MARLUMLO-407214 format. One line per field, with one value per residue (C-alpha): residue in one letter; x negated, y, z. Coordinates in Angstrom, 2 decimals. Each point is the difference from the previous one (the first is absolute). Layout:
! MARLUMLO-407214
res: (a/...) .
xx: (X/...) .
yy: (Y/...) .
zz: (Z/...) .
END
This chain:
! MARLUMLO-407214
res: (m/k/k/l/l/i/i/l/t/i/l/l/s/l/s/i/s/h/n/s/f/a/a/q/t/i/k/l/g/v/v/t/k/p/g/s/a/q/n/i/v/a/e/k/f/k/e/l/i/e/k/y/s/n/g/n/y/e/v/k/i/f/h/s/k/s/i/g/n/e/t/e/i/l/q/q/i/q/m/n/t/i/q/m/g/v/i/t/g/g/p/f/d/t/f/d/p/i/v/r/v/i/n/y/p/f/l/f/k/d/s/a/q/a/d/a/i/l/d/g/p/l/g/k/e/i/l/d/d/l/a/t/v/g/f/k/g/l/c/f/s/e/n/g/f/r/n/l/t/n/n/k/r/a/i/k/n/a/g/e/v/a/g/l/k/i/r/v/m/a/s/p/l/h/k/s/i/w/q/a/l/g/a/n/p/t/p/m/p/w/p/i/y/s/e/l/e/q/g/v/i/d/g/q/e/n/p/l/w/v/m/e/v/y/k/f/f/e/i/q/k/y/m/t/m/t/r/h/v/y/s/p/h/i/n/v/a/s/m/i/w/w/k/t/l/k/p/a/d/q/e/i/i/q/r/a/i/t/e/a/a/v/y/q/r/k/e/n/r/d/k/n/g/a/r/l/a/l/l/k/d/k/g/m/t/i/e/e/n/p/d/l/a/s/f/r/a/k/v/a/d/l/k/d/m/d/l/f/k/k/p/k/v/q/t/l/l/l/k/m/i/e/a/s/k) .
xx: (-21.34/-0.88/-3.40/1.68/2.35/-2.94/-1.86/3.07/0.53/-3.62/0.25/3.27/-1.54/-3.01/2.31/2.06/-3.15/-1.44/3.19/0.29/-3.42/0.50/-0.78/2.99/0.08/0.59/1.19/-1.16/1.07/-1.77/0.89/-3.56/-2.87/-3.16/-2.38/2.86/0.49/2.93/-1.88/-3.05/2.22/1.69/-3.28/-1.60/3.11/-0.18/-3.63/0.65/3.21/-1.39/-3.02/1.86/2.61/-2.66/1.67/3.51/1.09/-0.85/0.97/1.25/-0.26/2.44/-1.51/0.30/3.80/0.25/3.08/1.42/-0.44/-0.39/3.73/0.54/-2.86/1.60/3.32/-1.73/-1.68/3.39/1.31/-3.18/-0.59/-3.47/-1.31/-2.17/-0.83/-2.34/2.33/-0.29/1.99/2.22/2.12/1.08/2.14/3.05/-0.38/-0.74/0.04/-2.27/-2.96/0.47/-1.71/-3.45/0.35/0.86/-2.17/-3.16/0.70/-3.49/-3.14/-2.38/-0.42/-1.07/3.20/2.10/-1.60/0.47/3.71/0.94/-1.96/1.60/3.50/1.55/-1.17/1.30/3.46/0.05/-1.28/2.49/2.93/-0.61/1.44/3.44/-0.24/-1.61/-3.74/-2.62/-2.17/-3.58/-2.35/-1.07/-2.72/-0.83/0.93/-1.55/0.56/1.85/-1.26/1.66/-1.23/1.44/-0.84/1.44/-2.04/-2.24/2.05/-1.37/3.20/3.54/1.47/-1.92/1.77/3.27/1.46/-2.49/1.55/-1.54/0.43/1.06/0.78/3.57/0.28/2.54/-2.58/-2.73/2.51/1.05/-3.61/-0.62/3.36/-0.90/-3.30/1.81/-0.97/2.24/-0.48/0.60/0.36/-1.78/-1.24/-3.66/-2.15/0.21/-3.11/1.95/2.50/-2.83/-1.87/3.09/1.00/3.29/-1.11/-2.49/-1.58/0.14/-1.22/-2.08/-3.13/-3.47/-0.31/2.93/-1.76/-3.01/1.57/2.69/-2.37/2.24/-3.07/0.53/3.44/0.18/-2.06/0.73/0.04/0.87/-1.03/3.35/-0.15/3.70/1.01/-1.95/1.27/-0.36/0.80/2.28/-0.86/3.19/1.29/3.42/1.78/1.79/-3.36/-1.63/2.63/-0.80/-3.66/-1.53/-1.32/-3.56/0.43/1.59/-3.04/-2.60/2.00/0.26/-3.72/-1.00/2.14/-1.03/-3.69/0.55/1.67/-2.82/-2.56/1.82/0.48/-3.72/-0.99/2.43/-1.32/-3.65/0.46/1.82/-3.14/-1.22/3.46/0.14/-3.45/1.12/3.11/-2.09/-2.52/2.84/1.03/2.91/0.37/0.44/1.30/-1.41/1.23/3.52/2.21/1.53/1.90/2.11/0.84/0.83/2.28/2.14/0.56/0.30/3.79/0.12/0.31/3.51/1.17/2.71/-2.76/-1.04/3.44/0.39/-0.72/-2.71/-1.71/0.16/-1.26/-2.97/-0.87/-0.14/-2.19/-2.32/-0.23/-0.79/-2.63/-1.76/-0.27) .
yy: (68.44/-3.20/-0.13/0.52/-2.93/-2.22/0.96/-0.64/-3.37/-1.01/1.11/-1.90/-3.10/0.22/0.43/-3.06/-2.02/1.04/-0.86/-3.39/-0.96/1.38/-2.58/-1.77/0.15/-3.15/0.85/-2.67/-0.21/-1.50/0.51/-0.12/2.47/0.04/-2.82/-2.43/-3.22/1.36/3.16/-1.92/-1.82/3.25/1.87/-2.86/-0.25/3.75/-0.31/-2.99/1.10/3.44/-1.75/-2.73/2.41/2.50/2.63/-0.59/-0.84/1.76/-1.16/2.20/-1.83/0.94/-1.29/0.35/-0.32/3.25/-1.29/-2.26/-3.41/-3.17/-0.67/3.55/-0.36/-3.18/1.81/2.74/-2.58/-1.59/3.39/0.82/3.11/-1.47/-2.67/-2.29/-1.04/-2.20/-1.35/-2.41/-3.21/0.47/2.98/-1.92/-2.15/2.18/0.29/-3.59/-2.82/-2.19/2.10/-1.42/-3.21/1.64/1.34/-3.43/-0.56/-2.10/-0.72/0.47/-1.58/2.64/2.76/-2.36/-2.01/3.18/1.17/-3.36/-0.09/3.66/0.41/-3.19/-1.09/0.27/3.58/0.78/-1.23/2.70/2.74/-0.93/-0.12/3.62/1.01/-0.89/2.94/2.58/-0.67/-1.22/-2.26/0.46/-1.87/-0.53/1.87/-0.51/1.27/-3.08/-2.49/1.67/-0.07/1.00/2.91/1.26/2.09/-2.26/-3.19/-2.47/-2.49/-3.51/-1.90/0.67/-0.20/3.14/2.07/-0.04/3.45/2.04/2.85/-0.44/2.35/-1.80/1.10/0.57/-3.69/-2.50/-2.78/1.78/0.84/-3.66/-1.19/2.05/-0.84/-3.67/0.70/1.58/3.62/3.03/0.96/3.66/1.05/3.30/1.89/0.74/1.58/-1.09/1.39/2.39/-2.67/-2.33/2.77/1.08/-3.55/0.09/-3.39/-2.43/-1.21/-0.68/-2.51/0.81/-0.98/1.04/2.95/1.69/-0.17/1.71/2.63/1.02/-0.24/-2.28/-0.94/3.34/-0.97/-3.83/-2.08/-3.57/-1.75/-3.63/-1.49/-1.62/0.33/-0.80/1.46/0.60/3.39/0.93/3.29/-0.21/2.40/0.98/2.38/1.44/-2.32/3.03/1.53/-3.28/-0.64/3.36/-0.91/-1.37/-3.57/1.25/2.42/-2.71/-2.17/2.56/0.93/-3.68/-0.49/3.04/-0.81/-3.68/0.91/2.57/-2.66/-2.52/2.70/0.99/-3.55/-0.71/3.28/-0.55/-3.48/1.01/2.57/-2.14/-1.25/3.54/1.08/-2.71/1.02/3.64/-0.79/-1.95/2.82/2.45/-2.02/-2.14/-3.38/-2.46/-3.55/-1.64/-3.53/0.12/-3.08/0.32/-3.29/1.67/2.85/-2.37/-2.06/3.02/1.09/-3.47/0.18/3.36/-1.71/-1.10/3.54/1.83/2.27/-2.87/-1.49/1.39/-2.91/1.75/1.19/-3.41/-1.76/2.31/-0.13/-3.80/0.17/2.44/-2.16/-3.05/1.85/1.30/-3.34) .
zz: (-87.28/-1.82/1.75/3.37/-0.62/-0.95/3.19/2.14/-1.68/0.69/3.64/0.47/-1.57/2.31/3.01/-0.93/-0.61/3.36/1.87/-1.68/1.35/3.52/2.65/1.53/3.79/2.03/3.51/2.44/3.66/3.00/3.65/1.34/0.14/-2.17/0.84/0.63/-1.96/-2.04/-0.87/-1.21/-2.51/-1.03/-0.49/-1.96/-2.19/-0.65/-1.07/-2.26/-1.71/-0.78/-1.53/-1.91/-1.39/-1.12/2.13/-1.33/3.55/3.22/3.48/2.82/3.33/2.77/3.24/3.79/0.04/-2.00/-1.86/2.70/1.60/-2.06/-0.25/-1.26/-2.48/-1.36/-0.40/-1.97/-2.23/-0.69/-1.14/-1.97/2.11/0.31/-2.31/2.13/3.55/2.03/2.67/2.92/-0.49/3.07/-1.15/-3.12/2.31/-0.38/-3.79/-1.04/2.58/-2.13/1.18/3.51/-1.02/-0.20/3.54/1.41/3.10/-0.28/-3.68/-1.46/1.42/-1.36/-2.57/-2.79/0.37/0.09/-3.26/-1.70/0.83/-0.40/-3.25/-1.33/-1.08/3.48/0.42/-3.48/1.04/2.68/-2.29/-2.74/2.43/1.03/-3.38/1.38/2.42/-2.28/0.37/-2.42/2.14/-1.20/2.36/3.61/1.81/3.66/3.39/1.59/2.81/2.85/3.60/3.26/2.14/3.28/3.03/2.71/0.19/-1.82/-2.03/-0.44/-0.71/-1.17/3.50/1.01/-2.68/1.98/0.67/-2.02/-1.94/-3.44/-2.92/-3.18/-3.54/-1.13/-0.89/1.35/-0.35/1.94/2.72/0.14/0.27/3.13/1.52/-0.38/1.75/2.94/-0.65/-0.26/-3.68/-0.74/-3.67/-0.49/-3.09/-0.57/1.47/3.66/1.73/2.24/1.02/1.01/1.81/1.94/0.93/-1.92/-1.32/1.55/-3.18/-3.70/-2.59/-3.05/-1.93/1.16/-2.37/1.74/3.37/-1.52/-2.29/2.50/2.99/2.04/2.03/1.76/1.31/-0.04/2.41/-1.11/-3.36/-0.71/-3.34/-0.63/-3.82/0.23/-3.37/-3.18/-1.08/-3.67/-1.60/-3.01/-2.80/-1.78/-2.64/-0.72/-2.42/-1.45/-0.88/-1.03/-2.68/-1.66/-0.51/-3.15/0.35/-0.46/2.91/2.16/-0.71/1.10/3.11/0.95/-0.67/2.07/3.05/-0.01/-0.14/2.78/2.16/-0.47/0.79/3.20/1.26/-0.28/1.63/2.86/0.77/-0.30/2.77/2.57/1.77/0.57/1.15/2.63/1.26/0.13/2.05/2.51/0.16/0.67/3.03/-1.16/1.69/-2.87/0.26/-3.12/0.68/1.44/0.29/-3.47/0.40/2.68/-2.39/-2.86/2.22/0.91/-3.62/-1.56/-0.39/-1.80/-3.40/1.03/0.80/-1.94/-1.37/-2.26/-0.75/-3.54/-2.33/-2.04/3.19/1.71/-3.13/-0.42/3.71/-0.08/-3.12/1.78/3.12/-2.12/-2.04/3.11/1.84) .
END
């Protein structure tokens, strides 16, 4: 009997020891399919955090809208149903209006300027403010500069946008941009291939990688290199979850996601030349030098809209505009 108790005690001890070292699962949501910009960040983060934590953390990636659209993913992160997400800037509009400043039209001249500002103190203001609505803002990765595509006509200046039915994200700012340009903006969740193919919408606006990965060259004839908005992805965690972590774990998670973001931004930019060549080869008519002054003129007054009236939002927007001159 005594030997049996000793054996049971040893087995119980081994079981407790095993359970205490079981890997913790981080659930991470992205709306896009493998190969997309968000997924590249997510997969690189998975690789790095599992390495840096010596297997103490594992990452389960929920992709391809398997747990909802980006707004629904953000809601789940707030509740800690999932712990992390790589999310386009636009859907944050309804959670924290300060995020609108990074989607302000024609704000950044190029990628280097976007990095310098978003990786600096002004970007940190945005990431830190997300704590007020339940998110730990970690860093910025990249969607990229957005360009207009449509199936109606070649667009060389802003006046030719009039009347086009353009899909936009669920973002009051993005809707306002296209209203100012004379289009008929239509908020619509991702993906949108069928809607474009069936003519429910005339066009859409996204970075070059989207045209390639989602094969929009099959269903969109015209592209205009408007580069009207630099669109980052914001990598966030549930603040509920974040507060339960030890500082050492917070540090390696921050390190892993930041390195993943830097890796993805470089990879995305390195491929853009080949993507443009592919789209031309696939038959798209591309206007590489549109009259951008005409576009800028139509959206110049957006900074005075109610969307930016909150003092902290207005203050940060003016700082951003000054920094990007």
